[in-house]
ZATIDREN-529646 format. One line per field, with one value per atom (N, C-alpha, C, O, CB): residue in three letters; y negated, z, x; atom name. Coordinates in steps of 0.001 Angstrom, whole numbers, plus 500000, padded with zeros to 6 digits. Glycine has a CB too. Layout:
% ZATIDREN-529646
aa	(Ala/...)
yy	(Y/...)
zz	(Z/...)
xx	(X/...)
at	(CA/...)
% end
This chain:
% ZATIDREN-529646
aa	(Unk/Unk/Unk/Unk/Unk/Unk/Unk/Unk/Unk/Unk/Unk/Unk/Unk/Unk/Unk/Unk/Unk/Unk/Unk/Unk/Unk/Unk/Unk/Unk/Unk/Unk/Unk/Unk/Unk/Unk/Unk/Unk/Unk/Unk/Unk/Unk/Unk/Unk/Unk/Unk/Unk/Unk/Unk/Unk/Unk/Unk/Unk/Unk/Unk/Unk/Unk/Unk/Unk/Unk/Unk/Unk/Unk/Unk/Unk/Unk/Unk/Unk/Unk/Unk/Unk/Unk/Unk/Unk/Unk/Unk/Unk/Unk/Unk/Unk/Unk/Unk/Unk/Unk/Unk/Unk/Unk/Unk/Unk/Unk/Unk/Unk/Unk/Unk/Unk/Unk/Unk/Unk/Unk/Unk/Unk/Unk/Unk/Unk/Unk/Unk/Unk/Unk/Unk/Unk/Unk/Unk/Unk/Unk/Unk/Unk/Unk/Unk/Unk/Unk/Unk/Unk/Unk/Unk/Unk/Unk/Unk/Unk/Unk/Unk/Unk/Unk/Unk/Unk/Unk/Unk/Unk/Unk/Unk/Unk/Unk/Unk/Unk/Unk/Unk/Unk/Unk/Unk/Unk/Unk/Unk/Unk/Unk/Unk/Unk/Unk/Unk/Unk/Unk/Unk/Unk/Unk/Unk/Unk/Unk/Unk/Unk/Unk/Unk/Unk/Unk/Unk/Unk/Unk/Unk/Unk/Unk/Unk/Unk/Unk/Unk/Unk/Unk/Unk/Unk/Unk/Unk/Unk/Unk/Unk/Unk/Unk/Unk/Unk/Unk/Unk/Unk/Unk/Unk/Unk/Unk/Unk/Unk/Unk/Unk/Unk/Unk/Unk/Unk/Unk/Unk/Unk/Unk/Unk/Unk/Unk/Unk/Unk/Unk/Unk/Unk/Unk/Unk/Unk/Unk/Unk/Unk/Unk/Unk/Unk/Unk/Unk/Unk/Unk/Unk/Unk/Unk/Unk/Unk/Unk/Unk/Unk/Unk/Unk/Unk/Unk/Unk/Unk/Unk/Unk/Unk/Unk/Unk/Unk/Unk/Unk/Unk/Unk/Unk/Unk/Unk/Unk/Unk/Unk/Unk/Unk/Unk/Unk/Unk/Unk/Unk/Unk/Unk/Unk/Unk/Unk/Unk/Unk/Unk/Unk/Unk/Unk/Unk/Unk/Unk/Unk/Unk/Unk/Unk/Unk/Unk/Unk/Unk/Unk/Unk/Unk/Unk/Unk/Unk/Unk/Unk/Unk/Unk/Unk/Unk/Unk/Unk/Unk/Unk/Unk/Unk/Unk/Unk/Unk/Unk/Unk/Unk/Unk/Unk/Unk/Unk/Unk/Unk/Unk/Unk/Unk/Unk/Unk/Unk/Unk/Unk/Unk/Unk/Unk/Unk/Unk/Unk/Unk/Unk/Unk/Unk/Unk/Unk/Unk/Unk/Unk)
yy	(149058/149974/151149/152296/149244/150869/151897/151549/150379/152051/152562/152320/151971/152060/153557/151575/151208/152383/152218/150679/153559/154709/155111/155519/155895/154997/155294/154283/154654/155303/153025/151996/152256/152089/150599/152664/152975/154169/154176/153251/155159/156337/155947/156397/157431/155122/154689/153864/154011/153876/152993/152210/153112/152887/151176/154133/155081/155875/156105/156020/156295/157033/156158/156628/157524/154890/153973/153774/153784/152614/153594/153406/154651/154550/153065/155815/157067/157283/157748/158266/156943/157116/156206/156628/156830/154951/154056/154625/154624/152639/155104/155639/156858/156927/156013/157807/159038/158760/159285/160065/157924/157640/156833/156946/156891/156022/155320/156270/156123/154267/157249/158245/159094/159416/159147/159450/160295/159510/160099/161027/158195/157369/157355/157202/157842/157513/157543/156288/156289/158759/155215/153967/153314/152472/152994/153683/153082/153747/153215/153144/154888/155577/154883/154388/157043/154862/154156/154759/154023/154176/156073/156710/156402/156243/158232/156317/155963/154534/154257/156134/153634/152244/152124/151326/151380/152910/152870/153376/152762/153714/154480/155057/154135/153847/156430/153672/152808/151455/150899/152607/150932/149671/149799/148889/149185/150923/151156/151241/150689/152437/151927/152003/150624/150293/152955/149827/148483/147606/146885/147838/147658/146876/147341/146523/146987/148635/149180/148654/148319/150713/148578/148061/146582/146151/148283/145805/144362/144107/143236/143658/144844/144699/145045/144369/145589/146084/146468/145370/145128/147776/144701/143611/142506/142009/143043/142120/141034/141451/140654/140548/142681/143133/143283/142919/144454/143809/143957/142590/142378/144811/141665/140315/139649/138991/139473/139801/139201/139812/139091/139387/141141/141803/141337/141105/143329/141195/140735/139309/138977/140831/138466/137087/137022/136219/136277/137852/137868/138339/137804/138767/139342/139833/138770/138621/141130/138031/136976/135870/135318/136408/135542/134520/134975/134183/134174/136234/136761/136711/136357/138194/137068/137058/135633/135402/137712/134677/133302/132725/131918/132429/133116/132650/133217/132539/133044/134442/135033/134292/134157/136511/133805/133064/131770/131388/132752/131095/129830/129996/129090/129058/131161/131399/131718/131563/132525/132164/132523/131351/131501/133364)
zz	(765450/766187/765294/765588/766736/764210/763255/761890/761582/763193/761079/759707/758867/759339/759123/757623/756752/756505/756512/755427/756288/756010/757247/757125/755527/758425/759646/759862/760298/760854/759563/759700/758742/759104/759445/757526/756557/757010/756850/755176/757562/758051/759188/759221/758526/760114/761232/760732/761231/762246/759746/759183/758503/758618/758184/757792/757155/758158/757971/756273/759228/760287/760929/761216/761357/761152/761750/760825/761280/762060/759530/758581/758504/758509/757189/758435/758375/759678/759655/758108/760811/762102/762206/762702/763261/761740/761733/760842/761216/761252/759678/758729/759302/759273/757412/759818/760343/761582/761721/760676/762489/763690/763363/764058/764713/762315/761873/761294/761535/760847/760528/759962/761049/760976/758972/762052/763121/764171/765004/763784/764129/765082/766477/767466/765165/766559/767879/768166/769069/767994/767407/767647/768966/769484/766501/769511/770757/772001/773102/770821/771848/772990/773436/772620/772640/774729/775315/774878/774568/776835/774848/774491/773042/772725/774708/772165/770770/770668/769912/769928/771422/771421/771948/771439/772262/772956/773534/772524/772338/774831/771883/770916/769722/769339/770442/769132/767961/768323/767546/767321/769479/769927/770180/769874/771178/770735/770980/769677/769569/771789/768694/767391/766745/766152/766466/766858/766283/766974/766308/766384/768286/769030/768692/768596/770545/768514/768146/766786/766613/768127/765834/764505/764575/763973/763536/765300/765413/766146/765746/766144/767196/767938/767057/767107/769188/766264/765363/764342/764002/764651/763847/762893/763486/762829/762444/764714/765337/765700/765563/766574/766159/766534/765314/765368/767285/764225/763008/762433/761957/761969/762467/761962/762762/762179/762022/764079/764937/764650/764600/766419/764462/764169/762832/762708/764164/761824/760513/760588/759937/759487/761367/761508/762196/761810/762293/763204/763893/762961/763000/765133/762118/761183/760131/759731/760505/759684/758706/759311/758640/758193/760578/761231/761378/761185/762595/761716/761830/760491/760426/762357/759416/758089/757651/757055/757072/757946/757538/758361/757842/757699/759619/760433/759911/759964/761907/759411/758879/757635/757398/758561/756833/755621/755981/755330/754766/757033/757410/758138/758135/758270/758762/759486/758560/758943/760466/757341/756397/755807/754999/755309)
xx	(828966/828127/827710/828045/826896/826984/826600/827160/827389/825069/827377/827797/826570/825437/828538/826810/825695/824759/823539/826219/825317/824459/823647/822492/825306/824244/823501/822380/821290/824442/822633/821594/820439/819274/822183/820761/819704/818880/817659/820306/819521/818795/817854/816708/819783/818318/817473/816295/815179/818293/816533/815430/814405/813200/815963/814886/813975/813172/811977/814742/813833/813138/812065/810964/814141/812387/811412/810207/809064/812072/810466/809366/808486/807260/809914/809109/808348/807570/806430/809295/808192/807515/806295/805250/808487/806417/805249/804153/802980/805646/804528/803549/802822/801593/804240/803586/802981/802134/801030/804068/802667/801878/800629/799619/802724/800687/799485/798453/797255/799842/798926/798005/797361/796176/798741/798145/797626/796840/796150/798761/796944/796206/796809/796092/794797/798117/798755/799569/800405/799647/799336/800065/799663/800398/799829/798521/798061/798652/798513/796561/799300/799895/801179/801956/800180/801377/802522/803853/804790/802426/803949/805215/805581/806760/805135/804591/804843/805356/806287/803568/804756/805207/806635/807422/804266/806964/808315/809339/810389/808381/809037/809979/810170/811304/809491/809081/809191/809803/810579/807817/809465/810059/811541/812311/809376/811945/813371/814152/815247/813570/813594/814252/814363/815390/813491/813314/813335/814373/815116/811949/814429/815413/816826/817741/815161/817006/818312/818764/819936/818265/817863/818189/818541/819524/817018/817753/818007/819315/820088/816843/819568/820814/822015/823043/820797/821881/822959/823239/824397/822614/822195/822398/823253/824167/821059/822969/823717/825134/826062/822994/825320/826656/827558/828732/826574/827029/827820/828151/829266/827072/827210/827448/828556/829418/826159/828558/829572/830946/831943/829201/831008/832281/832838/834041/832108/831966/832423/832939/833929/831293/832288/832718/834077/834926/831681/834291/835579/836690/837798/835512/836403/837411/837730/838885/836930/836712/836947/837796/838669/835618/837546/838348/839793/840716/837761/839996/841353/842075/843252/841326/841362/841967/842311/843363/841026/841424/841692/842851/843622/840422/842986/844106/845425/846451/843903/845409/846630/847095/848295/846415/846133/846509/847232/848205/845263/846741/847345/848674/849507/846396/848869/850109/851279/852439/849918/850973/852043/852706/853622/851524)
at	(N/CA/C/O/CB/N/CA/C/O/CB/N/CA/C/O/CB/N/CA/C/O/CB/N/CA/C/O/CB/N/CA/C/O/CB/N/CA/C/O/CB/N/CA/C/O/CB/N/CA/C/O/CB/N/CA/C/O/CB/N/CA/C/O/CB/N/CA/C/O/CB/N/CA/C/O/CB/N/CA/C/O/CB/N/CA/C/O/CB/N/CA/C/O/CB/N/CA/C/O/CB/N/CA/C/O/CB/N/CA/C/O/CB/N/CA/C/O/CB/N/CA/C/O/CB/N/CA/C/O/CB/N/CA/C/O/CB/N/CA/C/O/CB/N/CA/C/O/CB/N/CA/C/O/CB/N/CA/C/O/CB/N/CA/C/O/CB/N/CA/C/O/CB/N/CA/C/O/CB/N/CA/C/O/CB/N/CA/C/O/CB/N/CA/C/O/CB/N/CA/C/O/CB/N/CA/C/O/CB/N/CA/C/O/CB/N/CA/C/O/CB/N/CA/C/O/CB/N/CA/C/O/CB/N/CA/C/O/CB/N/CA/C/O/CB/N/CA/C/O/CB/N/CA/C/O/CB/N/CA/C/O/CB/N/CA/C/O/CB/N/CA/C/O/CB/N/CA/C/O/CB/N/CA/C/O/CB/N/CA/C/O/CB/N/CA/C/O/CB/N/CA/C/O/CB/N/CA/C/O/CB/N/CA/C/O/CB/N/CA/C/O/CB/N/CA/C/O/CB/N/CA/C/O/CB/N/CA/C/O/CB/N/CA/C/O/CB/N/CA/C/O/CB/N/CA/C/O/CB/N/CA/C/O/CB/N/CA/C/O/CB/N/CA/C/O/CB/N/CA/C/O/CB/N/CA/C/O/CB/N/CA/C/O/CB/N/CA/C/O/CB/N/CA/C/O/CB)
% end
């Protein structure tokens, strides 16, 4: 889904957004919760999708070893 550098950028944006919204006192607003929650869900979803893709590639590689 995302590359490693894109994932790091999104994590940094999320951390900075939490920090700034905490300083400004806007964490209680609904739109802020939606935006930050969406970014968090996007990061978690990316972790599971990348893990699944890596596992499938490892299985393919191990099957190729046994087929030779």
